[in-house]
N, C-alpha and C positions, 0 to 999 in steps of 0.2 A: 593935937598931935596926929600926924598921918599914919594911917593903918598900913601894915605890912601888906606888900603886893600879894602875897599868897593868901592872905585873910580876905583881901577884896575880891579875888578871883573866885574863892570858895563862897564868899557871901553872895555874889551875883548869881552863881549857880543855884544856891539855896533859894534865892528869891524866885528864880525860874522854876524851880521845882516844888514851890511852896504849897501846891495843891495836894502833894502827896503825904500821907502820914509816914513819918520817919520810922515808926516802930514796926511797919509792915515791910518785909523784904521777900523777894521771890527770884527764883533763878529765871534767867533770860530763856525765851523759848528756843528751841532748836531752829537755826536758820539756814534757809537755802538762799544765800545772798546773791545779789546780782553780780555777774562777772566784772571785775574792773577792766578798764580798756587796756588793750594790748598797745604798748607804747613801742613805736618804730621810729626810724629816722625820717626826716622830711623827705629825703629821696624815695625811700621805701613807700612812704604813705602815697606819694604821687603815682607810683608804680601800681600800687593796689587800686588807686582811684581810677587809673586809665583802664583797668580791666573789670570795672564794676558794671553790674547789671542794674537797671532802674525799672524794669517792668517785665512781667511774664504773664501769659495768658491765665486767667483766674480758674481755679479748678472746678468752680461752679459757674456756668454761664451767667453773664451779667444780668440778663433778663430774668433769671430764676433765683437770683441772690436775695436773701432776706436782710433788709435794712432795718428791720425792727429789732434786731439782736437775737441772740440765742434764747429760746424760751426755757432751756435747761438751766440757765444760769439763775442762781437764787436772787430773790429780791432783798434779801437781807444776808449780812456777812459779819463774823466776829473775827478779831484779830488781835495781836499783841504788838504794842508800839515798839518801834526800833529807833534808837537814836542814830541820826544820820544828818549829814549836810545835804539838804535838798536843792539848795540854791534857788535862783529866780525870785520873782516878786509876788506870784500868786500863792495863797495859803495851801500848803500841802505837807504831807508827812509820809514816812515809809512805815509799813506795818507787816507783820508775819502771821500767815494763816496757820491753823492747826497742822496742815500738811507740810509745813516748813517753806512753802512758797512765799517769797517776798513780793509785795505789791507796793504801788505807790497811789496815795489817796489824795485827791484834790477836793477841797471842801469850801464852804462859804457861798457868797452871792455873786462870785465872779462869773462873767460870760464865757470864761474859758472852759467851763464844764460842758455846757452843750456843744460848743465849737468842736472840742477834742472828741466828743462821742460821735457827733456827726461826720466830722472830717475823716477820722480814722476808719470809721465804718465805710464810708464811701471809697476811700483810697483802697482798702483791702478788697472790696467787691469788684473794682475795676482792674485789679491786678497789679497796683503799686504798693511796694512793701510798707507796712506801718505798724506800730504798736497796736496791741489789742486794748481798747479802752471802752469800758461799759459803765452803764449808769446803774447805780445801786441806791434803792429806796432808803435803806437804813443800814448803817455800819457801826457796830459796837467795838470800841477800841479799848482793850484793857492796858492799863498803865499810861493812858494818854493824859498829858496835862490839859488844862482848860483851853490853852492857845498853843497848840503844837508847833506851828511854824514860827511864831514869835519866840517861843521857848528855844527851839533849835537854833534860831539866829543868836540868842543870848549865850547859849552853851558854847556855839562855835566861836563867837567873838572872844569869849573869855578862856577858851581851850580848857574847858572843864568837863569833857565827855565822860571820863572815867568816874568823877564824882557824881555826875548826874545819874548815870547808869546805876550806881550803888543805891540810889534813893527811890528808884522806881517802884511803885507798889502795883504789881499786876492783879492784886485783888480788887482794885478800885477800876471804874471804867467810865468812859464818856461816849455819848452817842451822837452820831451825825446823820443828817437827812440829805438824800439826793446828792451823793457824791460821785465822783469819777473815779474808777478803779482801773490802774493802768498796768498792764502786763506786758513786758518788754518782748520785742520780736526775738525770736531765737537767734542767737549768734553772739559774737564778741566784737564789741566797739573797737575801732582803730583809731589811735591818737598819735600825734607826734609831739611830744612834750606837752607845752600848754595848749597846742592847737588840737581842738576837738571838732569832729564833724567836717563839714565842706561848705564852701560859698557857692552860690550859683553861678558865679563868674568862673568857677573851676570845671564846670561841666564840659567846657571845650576840650578838656584833658582826656575825657573818656574816649577811648579808641577802639572802634569795632575790630580793627586789624589785630589788636592785641587780646582779643576776646571779650572786650567791653560792649556796652550797649551800642546798637546802631543809632544813627542820627535821628531816625524817626522816633525811636523810644525817648531819647533824651529831649526832643522838642515837644513831644507829647507831654513830658512831665513839666517842662517849663511853662507850657500853655496851661496846663491844669493848675499850676501855681498862680498864674494871673487869674484864671477863672475863679479860684477860691480866694483870691486876694491875700496870699501868704506873704505879706509885706514884712513880717517880723522874722527875717530869714537870715539872721546872723549865724555864723558858722555852727555854733553849738546847738541850733535848732534843727540842724540836719545831722544825720549820722551815717558813717562809713562802717559797715558791719562784715566781719567775717563769718561766713556761714559753711565753711567746708571743713572746720576743725572743731572738736568738742570744746566746750567752755572750760576755761581755766588753763589752757595750752598756750603756747607761743602764738603770736599773731602772723606767722608766715603761712599764708593760706592761697588757695587756688581759686576760690570763688568769694567774690565780695559784692555787696549790695550798697548802692547810695539811695538812702531813704530820707523821707521827711520825718523829723522826730517830734517837735513841739508844734502841734497843730491848733493851738488854743486861741490864736488871734486871726481867725479866718472868718469868711462871710461878712466882711466889712469893706474897708477898714472904719474904725480901728478893730473893734471886736463885735461881731454879730450886730450889724447896723444895716437893716433892710434898705433904707433909702440910699445910704452910702454904697452899699453892694450894688444896687441897681444902677447907680450913676457911674460906677467905674466902668470904663471900656475895656473889652478884650484886647483890641487892636489899637496901637498907637498910629498905624497907617496901614489900612486894609489892602490897598493895592499891592504893596511890597511884602505884606504879611509880617510887618514888624510889630513886636510887642515890647512893652516897657513898663517899668513900676515907678517912674520918676515922679508921677502925681501922687504915689502913695506916701505914707509917713516915712521918715528917714530917707526920702528919696529912693525908696526901693531897696535900701540895704545893700546886700551883696549881689542883687539881681542885675545882670547886665543886659541893656537892651540889645536885640538882635532880631534876625528874621527866622521865621518858621518854615521848614521845608513841608511839601505837600504830603509826604508820608506820616509826619507828625500830627499835622491837622487832621488828616483823614482818620488816623488811629483813634485819637480822643474823641472826634465827632461820632465815630462809630461805637465807641464804648458808651459814651454818655447818651447817645440816642437810642440805646437799648433799654433804658430805665423808663418804666412805665409810671404814670400818674400814682397808681397805687404804691409802688415802691418809694416814690418821693415823699408821699404823704407819711409812710412808714418812717422814713428817715428823719423828717423834721418832727413828727409827734413823738418818736421814741426818745429823741434827744431833748424833748420838752422846749422846743422854741417858741411855742405859744405861751409858755409859763415862765418865761425869763424872770429870775429874781432881781429885779431892778426898781429903783424909786422913780424912774421916769416913765409915766404912762405912755408917752409917745413912742417908746421902743417896744411896746407890745403890739404883735401882729399875729394874724390868724396863719395857720399852717398853709392854707390855700394861697396866701400871699407869697410865701417863700417858695412854694412850688411854682408859681407863675414867673417870678424872677429867674429862678433856676432854669426853667425851660427857655425863657427869653435868651439868657446868656449862652445856653446850648445852641440856640439858632444862630447867634451871632458868630459862633465858631464854625457850624456846619453850612451855612448859607454863604453865597458869594462866589467869586472866582477861585480857581485853584491857586496854590501858593507856588513858589518856585520849586522845581524837582531838585 
């Protein structure tokens, strides 16, 4: 005899939550939730995108930036599990610190962890807005199931969020090692219905005459995306952010940023692959300063081939050229590029190899003739 639908839904949620003793109950922690996207019309979204900035001079000179991370950040963290739909395909979950701050934790053997740590740190040091992603040696999650990501997928599939929340035991905990902890860039994301973020082909709509970024800044971002092999650039992997209004208000704002959001598939393709990164060319045609991602997976996604103006090439070459060997060694060492948790020994490389390829690719941008004005 077929079980009632309600019983089936609850049963699935109970299976997902089976690691928690049902006799123990606790209140959910006070939460400072991430702001929900401000939803606007498609026309309004394009207007906000046209006025978006993509780069600003970094507050700390590039040559003095610490790419090893903030030594004041703790090596260990404790937080309380939060039920949420995290999406994507890599293992992750949301968690709440004692302060009420909500963080996103990425865990497991995925190469996205070192990629996000290194790429976000590099972007921020160069002056391109990015989320704050740090590597934490040990994280203790109170109320976490054994497999948080799979559990949340089951809960979302069965629409049993309320049931599952009532079963969480915050007296139990699970520990994770070497996780990426993400703190969102300040500001409120802008979305138009189901459309989130922006595609690279839309950068042509950014208009300096309307207060948006000048062409040189936009081209520097596009060139940096090729440099880092940001092939997984579907719209939701970039974010349009309002930064001139407090969180929680409407999304009618004066200042917006167009930023890279998901930077876990870089230094490849596909993800952290030194040989593939070394082989991937910066220029599709150097004489005309044409760039493209057609040779990358998914034929470059939303990235549209085009030419780079001299101001964009010169800006990025100047920023990257200020980085010293010491800083680059800090970048790849702190992100544990030499300790990738992979089953393939061929993917293990010394930090010095990553620094060598990085510098060669910088020279590919800085050397050669000028680009069109």
